[in-house]
Structures are given as C-alpha cells and as structure tokens.
C-alpha positions as CSV (number, residue, x, y, z in Angstrom):
1,X,-22.2,-8.2,14.4
2,X,-21.0,-4.8,13.0
3,X,-22.9,-5.3,9.8
4,X,-26.2,-6.0,11.5
5,X,-25.8,-2.9,13.6
6,X,-24.9,-0.8,10.5
7,X,-28.1,-2.1,8.8
8,X,-30.2,-0.4,11.5
9,X,-29.4,2.8,9.6
10,X,-32.0,2.0,7.0
11,X,-32.1,4.4,4.1
12,X,-29.4,6.7,5.4
13,X,-26.3,6.9,3.1
14,X,-23.3,5.3,4.8
15,X,-20.7,5.2,2.1
16,X,-19.9,7.8,-0.6
17,X,-17.4,7.4,-3.5
18,X,-17.0,9.1,-6.8
19,X,-20.3,10.8,-6.6
20,X,-22.3,7.7,-5.6
21,X,-23.6,6.6,-2.3
22,X,-24.8,3.4,-0.7
23,X,-27.4,3.3,2.1
24,X,-27.2,1.1,5.1
25,X,-30.0,-1.2,4.0
26,X,-28.5,-1.5,0.5
27,X,-25.1,-2.3,2.0
28,X,-26.6,-5.2,3.9
29,X,-28.6,-6.5,0.8
30,X,-25.6,-6.3,-1.5
31,X,-23.3,-7.9,1.1
32,X,-25.7,-10.9,1.4
33,X,-25.8,-11.2,-2.4
34,X,-22.0,-11.0,-2.5
35,X,-21.8,-13.8,0.1
36,X,-23.9,-16.0,-2.1
37,X,-21.4,-15.3,-5.0
38,X,-18.4,-15.9,-2.8
39,X,-19.4,-19.3,-1.4
40,X,-17.2,-22.2,-2.2
41,X,-14.1,-20.0,-2.6
42,X,-11.2,-20.2,-0.1
43,X,-10.9,-16.4,0.1
44,X,-11.7,-13.1,-1.6
45,X,-8.8,-11.0,-3.0
46,X,-9.5,-7.3,-3.4
47,X,-7.2,-5.8,-6.0
48,X,-8.4,-2.2,-6.5
49,X,-8.4,1.3,-5.1
50,X,-11.1,2.4,-2.7
51,X,-14.5,1.9,-4.2
52,X,-18.2,1.9,-3.2
53,X,-18.0,-1.9,-3.4
54,X,-15.1,-2.2,-0.9
55,X,-17.4,-2.6,2.2
56,X,-19.7,-4.9,0.2
57,X,-16.8,-7.2,-0.6
58,X,-15.5,-7.1,3.0
59,X,-18.9,-7.9,4.6
60,X,-19.8,-10.3,1.8
61,X,-16.6,-12.4,2.6
62,X,-17.5,-12.3,6.3
63,X,-21.0,-13.5,5.7
64,X,-19.6,-16.3,3.5
65,X,-17.2,-17.3,6.3
66,X,-14.0,-16.8,4.2
67,X,-11.1,-14.4,4.6
68,X,-11.0,-11.0,2.9
69,X,-7.6,-10.2,1.5
70,X,-7.0,-6.6,0.1
71,X,-3.7,-6.5,-1.9
72,X,-1.5,-3.6,-2.9
73,X,-2.7,-3.0,-6.5
74,X,0.3,-0.8,-7.1
75,X,2.8,-3.7,-6.8
76,X,4.9,-4.7,-9.9
77,X,3.7,-7.6,-12.0
78,X,6.1,-10.1,-10.6
79,X,5.5,-9.1,-7.0
80,X,1.8,-9.3,-7.4
81,X,2.0,-12.7,-9.2
82,X,3.9,-14.1,-6.2
83,X,1.1,-12.9,-3.8
84,X,-1.7,-14.2,-6.0
85,X,0.1,-17.6,-6.2
86,X,-0.2,-17.9,-2.4
87,X,-4.0,-18.1,-2.7
88,X,-5.0,-20.6,-5.3
89,X,-8.7,-20.8,-6.0
90,X,-9.4,-17.4,-4.4
91,X,-11.9,-15.0,-6.1
92,X,-10.0,-12.0,-7.4
93,X,-11.9,-8.7,-7.5
94,X,-10.4,-6.2,-9.9
95,X,-11.8,-2.7,-10.7
96,X,-13.9,-4.0,-13.6
97,X,-15.6,-6.6,-11.3
98,X,-16.7,-4.2,-8.6
99,X,-19.8,-2.6,-10.2
100,X,-21.4,-6.0,-10.4
101,X,-21.4,-6.1,-6.6
102,X,-23.5,-3.0,-6.5
103,X,-26.3,-4.2,-8.7
104,X,-29.6,-4.9,-7.0
105,X,-30.7,-7.5,-9.6
106,X,-29.0,-10.7,-10.5
107,X,-28.4,-12.7,-7.3
108,X,-29.6,-10.1,-4.9
109,X,-32.9,-11.8,-4.0
110,X,-31.2,-15.2,-3.8
111,X,-28.3,-13.7,-1.9
112,X,-30.7,-12.1,0.6
113,X,-31.2,-15.5,2.1
114,X,-27.5,-15.8,2.9
115,X,-26.9,-16.7,6.6
116,X,-26.1,-14.0,9.1
117,X,-22.4,-13.5,10.1
118,X,-21.0,-16.7,11.5
119,X,-20.5,-16.6,15.3
120,X,-17.1,-18.2,15.2
121,X,-15.1,-15.2,16.4
122,X,-11.9,-17.2,16.1
123,X,-12.2,-17.5,12.4
124,X,-9.9,-15.5,10.1
125,X,-11.6,-12.4,9.0
126,X,-8.9,-10.5,7.1
127,X,-5.4,-11.2,5.8
128,X,-3.2,-8.2,5.4
129,X,0.3,-8.2,4.0
130,X,2.9,-6.1,5.9
131,X,4.5,-3.3,3.9
132,X,7.8,-5.2,3.5
133,X,10.0,-2.1,4.2
134,X,12.7,-4.2,5.9
135,X,11.9,-7.7,4.6
136,X,9.6,-9.6,2.3
137,X,5.9,-8.9,3.0
138,X,4.3,-11.3,5.6
139,X,0.7,-12.4,5.7
140,X,-0.7,-11.1,9.0
141,X,-3.9,-12.8,10.1
142,X,-6.6,-10.9,11.9
143,X,-9.5,-12.9,13.4
144,X,-13.0,-11.6,14.0
145,X,-12.3,-11.3,17.7
146,X,-9.3,-9.0,17.1
147,X,-11.3,-6.6,14.9
148,X,-14.2,-6.6,17.4
149,X,-12.0,-6.0,20.3
150,X,-10.5,-2.9,18.7
151,X,-13.9,-1.5,17.6
152,X,-15.7,-2.2,20.9
153,X,-12.8,-0.8,23.0
154,X,-12.4,2.4,21.1
155,X,-15.9,3.3,19.8
156,X,-19.4,3.8,21.1
157,X,-22.2,2.5,18.9
158,X,-24.2,5.1,17.0
159,X,-22.4,7.9,18.9
160,X,-21.8,10.1,15.9
161,X,-23.9,13.1,14.9
162,X,-26.4,12.5,12.1
163,X,-24.4,14.6,9.6
164,X,-20.9,13.3,10.5
165,X,-18.8,12.2,7.6
166,X,-15.3,10.7,7.6
167,X,-12.9,11.3,4.7
168,X,-10.6,8.3,4.0
169,X,-7.7,8.6,1.6
170,X,-5.7,5.7,3.0
171,X,-5.5,2.7,0.7
172,X,-7.8,-0.3,1.3
173,X,-4.9,-2.7,1.8
174,X,-3.7,-0.8,4.8
175,X,-4.9,-1.7,8.2
176,X,-5.9,1.9,8.9
177,X,-8.1,1.8,5.8
178,X,-9.8,-1.4,7.0
179,X,-10.3,-0.3,10.6
180,X,-11.6,3.2,9.6
181,X,-14.3,1.4,7.6
182,X,-15.4,-0.6,10.7
183,X,-15.1,2.1,13.3
184,X,-16.8,4.8,11.3
185,X,-19.7,2.6,10.3
186,X,-20.1,1.3,13.9
187,X,-20.2,4.8,15.3
188,X,-22.6,6.0,12.6
189,X,-20.4,8.2,10.4
190,X,-20.8,8.3,6.6
191,X,-17.6,7.2,4.9
192,X,-16.3,9.3,2.0
193,X,-13.7,7.6,-0.1
194,X,-11.0,9.1,-2.3
195,X,-9.8,6.5,-4.8
196,X,-6.5,8.4,-5.3
197,X,-4.9,11.1,-3.1
198,X,-4.4,14.6,-4.3
199,X,-4.0,17.4,-1.8
200,X,-6.2,19.9,-3.7
201,X,-8.9,17.3,-4.2
202,X,-8.7,16.3,-0.6
203,X,-9.4,19.8,0.6
204,X,-12.1,20.3,-2.0
205,X,-13.8,17.0,-1.0
206,X,-13.6,17.9,2.7
207,X,-15.4,21.2,2.0
208,X,-18.0,19.8,-0.5
209,X,-18.9,16.8,1.7
210,X,-18.8,18.7,4.9
211,X,-16.3,16.3,6.3
212,X,-16.1,16.2,10.1
213,X,-13.4,13.5,10.6
214,X,-10.4,12.5,8.4
215,X,-7.4,10.1,8.4
216,X,-4.1,10.7,6.5
217,X,-0.6,9.4,6.5
218,X,2.3,11.8,7.1
219,X,3.2,12.4,3.4
220,X,-0.5,13.3,2.8
221,X,-0.5,15.7,5.7
222,X,2.6,17.4,4.5
223,X,1.2,17.9,1.0
224,X,-2.1,19.2,2.4
225,X,-0.4,21.7,4.5
226,X,1.8,22.8,1.6
227,X,-1.4,23.3,-0.5
228,X,-2.8,25.8,1.9
229,X,-1.5,29.3,0.9
230,X,-2.7,31.1,4.0
231,X,-3.1,30.3,7.7
232,X,-6.6,28.7,7.4
233,X,-7.4,25.6,5.3
234,X,-11.1,26.7,5.1
235,X,-12.6,23.4,6.4
236,X,-14.9,24.7,9.1
237,X,-16.7,21.4,9.6
238,X,-13.5,19.3,10.2
239,X,-13.5,18.5,13.9
240,X,-10.9,15.7,13.9
241,X,-7.8,14.9,11.8
242,X,-6.0,11.7,12.6
243,X,-2.5,11.0,11.2
244,X,-0.2,8.1,11.5
245,X,1.4,5.1,9.8
246,X,4.9,6.5,9.9
247,X,7.0,9.2,11.6
248,X,5.6,12.7,11.0
249,X,8.2,15.5,11.0
250,X,7.4,17.8,13.9
251,X,7.5,21.0,11.8
252,X,4.7,19.5,9.7
253,X,2.6,18.8,12.8
254,X,3.2,22.4,14.1
255,X,2.3,23.9,10.7
256,X,-0.8,21.7,10.4
257,X,-2.0,22.8,13.9
258,X,-1.8,26.4,12.6
259,X,-3.7,25.9,9.3
260,X,-6.5,23.8,10.9
261,X,-7.1,26.0,13.9
262,X,-10.5,24.6,14.8
263,X,-9.5,20.9,14.3
264,X,-8.6,18.4,17.0
265,X,-5.5,16.4,16.0
266,X,-4.9,12.7,16.7
267,X,-1.6,10.9,16.2
268,X,-2.1,7.2,16.1
269,X,0.5,4.4,16.5
270,X,-0.2,0.8,15.6
271,X,0.8,-2.1,13.3
272,X,-0.9,-4.4,11.0
273,X,-0.5,-7.2,13.5
274,X,-2.2,-5.2,16.2
275,X,-5.4,-4.5,14.3
276,X,-4.6,-0.8,14.0
277,X,-3.8,1.7,16.8
278,X,-2.5,0.7,20.2
279,X,-1.6,4.3,21.3
280,X,-3.0,7.7,20.6
281,X,-1.9,11.3,21.2
282,X,-5.3,13.1,21.4
283,X,-6.4,16.7,20.7
284,X,-5.9,17.9,24.2
285,X,-2.4,16.5,24.2
286,X,-1.6,18.4,21.0
287,X,-2.9,21.7,22.3
288,X,-1.2,21.3,25.7
289,X,2.1,20.4,24.1
290,X,2.0,23.3,21.6
291,X,1.3,25.9,24.3
292,X,3.7,24.4,26.9
293,X,6.7,26.2,28.2
294,X,7.9,23.0,29.9
295,X,10.2,21.3,27.3
296,X,9.2,17.8,28.5
297,X,5.5,18.6,27.8
298,X,6.3,20.3,24.5
299,X,8.3,17.2,23.5
300,X,5.1,15.2,23.6
301,X,4.3,16.5,20.1
302,X,6.9,14.0,19.1
303,X,5.3,11.1,20.9
304,X,2.5,8.8,19.8
305,X,0.5,9.3,23.0
306,X,-0.7,6.8,25.6
307,X,-2.1,3.2,25.4
308,X,-5.7,2.8,24.2
309,X,-8.2,1.0,26.5
310,X,-7.6,-2.7,26.6
311,X,-3.9,-2.4,25.5
312,X,-0.8,-2.7,27.6
313,X,2.6,-1.3,26.5
314,X,5.9,-2.5,28.0
315,X,9.5,-1.4,27.1
316,X,12.2,-4.1,27.6
317,X,15.9,-3.6,27.7
318,X,18.4,-5.7,25.7
319,X,18.3,-8.4,28.4
320,X,14.5,-8.7,28.0
321,X,13.7,-7.1,31.4
322,X,11.2,-4.2,31.8
323,X,12.9,-0.9,31.4
324,X,12.5,2.1,33.7
325,X,10.6,5.2,32.7
326,X,12.5,7.1,30.1
327,X,14.8,4.3,29.1
328,X,14.9,3.2,25.5
329,X,14.3,-0.4,24.6
330,X,12.1,-2.7,22.5
331,X,8.4,-2.0,22.5
332,X,6.0,-4.9,23.4
333,X,2.2,-4.7,23.4
334,X,-0.5,-6.9,24.7
335,X,-4.3,-6.9,24.5
336,X,-7.4,-8.6,23.0
337,X,-7.0,-6.8,19.7
338,X,-3.4,-8.0,19.2
339,X,-3.0,-10.8,16.7
340,X,0.7,-11.2,16.1
341,X,0.0,-14.2,13.9
342,X,1.4,-15.1,10.5
343,X,-0.1,-18.1,8.9
344,X,-0.1,-20.8,11.5
345,X,2.7,-19.2,13.5
346,X,2.2,-16.9,16.4
347,X,4.8,-14.3,17.4
348,X,3.2,-13.8,20.9
349,X,5.3,-14.9,23.9
350,X,3.9,-17.2,26.6
351,X,2.3,-14.2,28.4
352,X,0.7,-12.8,25.3
353,X,3.1,-10.0,24.6
354,X,3.8,-9.1,20.9
355,X,7.3,-7.8,19.9
356,X,6.7,-4.8,17.7
357,X,10.4,-4.7,16.6
358,X,10.2,-0.9,17.3
359,X,12.5,0.8,19.7
360,X,11.0,3.4,22.0
361,X,10.6,4.7,25.5
362,X,7.7,5.6,27.8
363,X,8.0,8.6,30.0
364,X,6.8,8.9,33.6
365,X,3.3,10.0,32.5
366,X,2.9,7.1,30.1
367,X,3.6,8.8,26.8
368,X,5.2,6.5,24.2
369,X,8.0,7.8,22.0
370,X,8.9,5.6,19.0
371,X,12.6,5.9,18.0
372,X,12.4,3.6,14.9
373,X,12.7,0.0,13.9
374,X,15.1,-2.1,15.8
375,X,16.5,-3.3,12.5
376,X,17.3,0.4,11.6
377,X,19.6,0.9,14.6
378,X,23.1,2.0,13.6
379,X,25.9,0.3,15.4
380,X,28.9,2.6,15.1
381,X,32.1,1.7,17.0
382,X,30.0,-0.6,19.3
383,X,27.5,2.1,20.2
384,X,23.8,1.8,19.3
385,X,22.5,4.9,17.6
386,X,18.8,5.5,16.8
387,X,18.4,7.2,13.4
388,X,15.2,9.0,14.6
389,X,17.2,11.1,17.1
390,X,19.4,12.4,14.3
391,X,16.5,12.8,11.9
392,X,14.6,15.0,14.4
393,X,17.6,17.3,14.6
394,X,18.0,17.4,10.9
395,X,14.4,18.4,10.1
396,X,14.7,21.2,12.7
397,X,17.3,22.8,10.3
398,X,15.6,25.7,8.5
399,X,16.6,24.4,5.1
400,X,15.6,20.7,5.5
401,X,12.2,19.3,4.9
402,X,12.8,15.6,5.3
403,X,15.6,13.4,6.5
404,X,16.5,9.7,6.5
405,X,19.6,8.5,8.4
406,X,21.1,5.2,7.3
407,X,24.1,3.1,8.5
408,X,26.4,2.1,5.7
409,X,29.0,-0.7,6.2
410,X,32.4,0.6,7.3
411,X,35.5,-1.6,7.9
412,X,36.8,0.5,10.8
413,X,33.7,1.6,12.6
414,X,31.3,-1.2,11.6
415,X,28.9,1.4,10.2
416,X,29.1,5.0,9.0
417,X,26.3,7.4,9.4
418,X,24.9,8.8,6.1
419,X,22.0,11.3,6.1
420,X,19.9,11.6,3.0
421,X,17.9,14.9,3.2
422,X,15.3,16.8,1.1
423,X,15.9,20.5,1.1
424,X,18.7,23.0,0.7
425,X,22.0,23.8,2.5
426,X,25.7,23.3,2.7
427,X,26.7,19.7,3.8
428,X,29.4,21.0,6.1
429,X,27.1,23.5,7.7
430,X,24.4,20.8,8.2
431,X,26.9,18.4,9.8
432,X,27.9,21.2,12.2
433,X,24.2,21.8,13.0
434,X,23.9,18.2,14.1
435,X,27.2,18.2,16.0
436,X,26.2,21.4,17.9
437,X,23.0,19.7,19.1
438,X,24.2,16.1,19.6
439,X,27.8,14.9,19.7
440,X,30.5,13.8,17.3
441,X,29.6,10.1,17.5
442,X,26.1,10.9,16.2
443,X,27.1,13.4,13.6
444,X,26.5,12.1,10.0
445,X,29.7,11.3,8.2
446,X,28.1,12.4,5.0
447,X,25.1,14.5,3.9
448,X,23.4,13.6,0.7
449,X,20.8,15.9,-0.9
450,X,17.9,14.3,-2.8
451,X,14.7,15.7,-4.5
452,X,12.6,13.1,-2.6
453,X,12.9,10.0,-0.4
454,X,11.8,6.6,-1.5
455,X,8.6,5.7,0.3
456,X,5.6,3.3,0.2
457,X,2.2,4.7,-0.7
458,X,1.4,5.0,3.0
459,X,4.4,7.1,3.7
460,X,6.8,4.6,5.2
461,X,10.5,5.1,4.3
462,X,11.9,2.4,2.1
463,X,15.2,2.1,4.0
464,X,16.2,-1.1,2.1
465,X,16.0,0.8,-1.2
466,X,18.0,3.7,0.2
467,X,20.6,1.5,1.8
468,X,21.2,-0.4,-1.5
469,X,21.8,2.9,-3.3
470,X,24.1,4.2,-0.5
471,X,26.1,1.0,-0.3
472,X,26.9,1.6,-4.0
473,X,27.7,5.3,-4.0
474,X,29.3,5.5,-0.5
475,X,31.2,2.1,-0.4
C-alpha cells in the first residue's frame, strides 16, 4: 500500500545517500526486480549501514511476501553468527551486494512483472532484534498491520511540501530508522541518509540538502550541540528535530532549544515491539515548558509527552491495578500498532495490553514521565529507588555531563548505590549535592568518574556492562 502510494511521485527524487538519489518510479521498479530475486527465500537479512538500496530491499521483501530483517552490522563475529544461524536459508545482503539492487538492467524487466504487495496484512513484514541492554536480544515481529496502523494514525498522505527533506542518521536496524523511512515516504518527504554519524557532517548535510526534518538519538543530539560554537546552528530550513530512543539529559535539551531557535522539537517514546513511538512531546510542549514559571509545567521538558492517536497508556501499581495520576508504576500500552510478539509468543495480556517493562507515571494532564526500566530499579533496605531520579539530580550539577546510577550487591542493604559520572568534581561534594536535593537513602554510596559511559550505537546505556565492572571494583 505505501509503496504504491510512493510510486505516484514519478520522477521526483525520494531517497538520497552518498551523493546519489533514487526517484519514486525507480524505487518501485527496483523493488519489483528485487522481489523477483528474493522469491523462494524464507527472509532477507540486511547487514549494512544505511544505503540507497535500503528501501529497495525493504519493499522488495514485502513484494516477495517474506520478512525483512535488518541486523546490527556492528556486532562481534560470534554474536552475529548466532543471529545468522537463526535464519537458515535467508538471503544475506552485505554492503558489496547492494549496488546490484540499484541496477536497471539484469532482472529489472523480468522483476517488473512481480505481483503487487500481498494483501495479507497479518503476514510478518519485519523482524527487529531488541537492543539486548538488559538481556539477550529478542526477535520482535512486526506485521504489516502494525506498520500501517502507525503510519496511518500519525501521518497524512502527501502532506509534505515539495522541497521537504528528512535527514536520518539512525541505524537501519533500529525501529526508528525503519519507521522514519515509511512515514517520510508516505508523507512525501525526500529521505537523506547518513551512513555513519558525525556531528560536523550532520550539520553540513543539513545545510547542503536544505533539510527540513531530522531524527537523532540523545548521544547524537549532545554531540551536535557541542559542535555548535555559537548560539545558532545555522540550519534555517530545519523546521522539526525529533529525538528519542533513550533518556536525554535535560541540560542537552535546553541547550539544543537555544542553538536551534527556529526549530520545533519533538521527543518521541516508543519500543521495538510497539512499532515506534507511542507518546510524543511536541514543539508547543517544548516551548511552553521552557518559558513556564510553573515548576510542574517546566518539568514537562523531562517527560515524553502524551499518547499518540490510536494508543492508550496505563500505569499499573505493583498489584497490577491502575495507578492514580502522578503515581509511579509499570507502563502498559495498547493499540493497533502494538505487536508485543516474539516468534510465536505474544506478550499481550487478555485485553491487549503490552507490558513495556518501563517504570513511569502520568500526570493529571496526561504527560508520561519515564523513570527507567523496571529491571534497573535499585532495592536498598527494602525501598525501591528509581535510578533516573538520582541521575536527573546528578546531571544538574554544573560539573557533570552524564550520569548512570547502578545498584551493586551489598550484604547488609541488599544493594548499594553507585553513580558513574562523566565530568569533573569532588566525589564528596557531588554526594552532598544529591543529599541536599533528595535524601540520605537516595544518596550514592560511591561516585565513580569515567571518560564515557558504555552505550549502544543508538544511545542506550549498557547497564549490564557497567554493573559487571562495578561488581568487580566495588565488591
């Protein structure tokens, strides 16, 4: 459905990467040729950075009626081998294979007779592996109906201006990279891909390609902001900048709002299993919060906004009952776009609710605040402590740029609180800073300074890696 709509663009360029572009009609032609090549395979594995052939491979798999599976090409040899072994017989597309998908000769004419996209909306469209920050990666299945529900509920067909362009630096194996492809093509924006992120190159590309919309993860946003020497990034065409995928330090957001004065900011919250965003903090929310004198309104800069159309959000207490406004509990979501499926197993409950395994709260106005993964909760002396609350206080310290709070096993308290921070300062003074703003039970027992925190390529903190190191050094 989306591909046929995109094809109505004719000879207008719809994808740009590394100085080359692909028109709408050529995308359809090459996707049909790719479908002919993919037939008979159980799946297509995409093992490469973003490339002009990425949408060709995605739509080619859809036309062939088989799943498209983008893998993290940065994984180690053994990790990657384990994932490949899960898909025997699948066609593997590596960087050296991609240019062949862009050729007009060969099987193009033969492939042009490939059938249109199958109408079985319940068929598996994409398999995405979760980041594995707290456990082994799981294969999340997204069916055509999940992808369509997200696109149709959040986008208006061909609503973009003729010269709109969206800059995407998020990896192709991330759900945000996948859904940005679909939503931007559906709304009529040309996609501009960066195969590898560099803050200087990102800014240069945004200016050269007259980018109007962009998506970044928090680490990218922090590096972009640091790259701007003055108070204006010099990107006059950039109207919308979306960020998400992990917690974004509030000082980074406030600085970004200053260096992109004419840009509307969007904070998006979602998971692989939810086919991208389920809640959004929009441009007006950012502006209102930044200018507010009311602390409750200003605090919304730390929220992920309100539920998107077609999505319901519910907070449940430890007994599984709906929590009151402002109470912290487990975040559940429900809607047509929600998959919550791993292989043949569904994680949805009888009423269709998906347990995100995130802890959070919703205020009286419907704004969702995420306090971290449930697995990350520190239990100290029988009290549940959310690392995010302490991390927010730490990054407000003038000498600290980033912070990660971890619970380390302790024979007396169950867990001790250790804060690993990036920046400068005296550990005793930093502990006192937290104590003055929270209370003794939430004050870190130790402050550890590091040059950087271990993260995935999409900016998610690798708490397992950090915990393993801390258990050794602070046992």
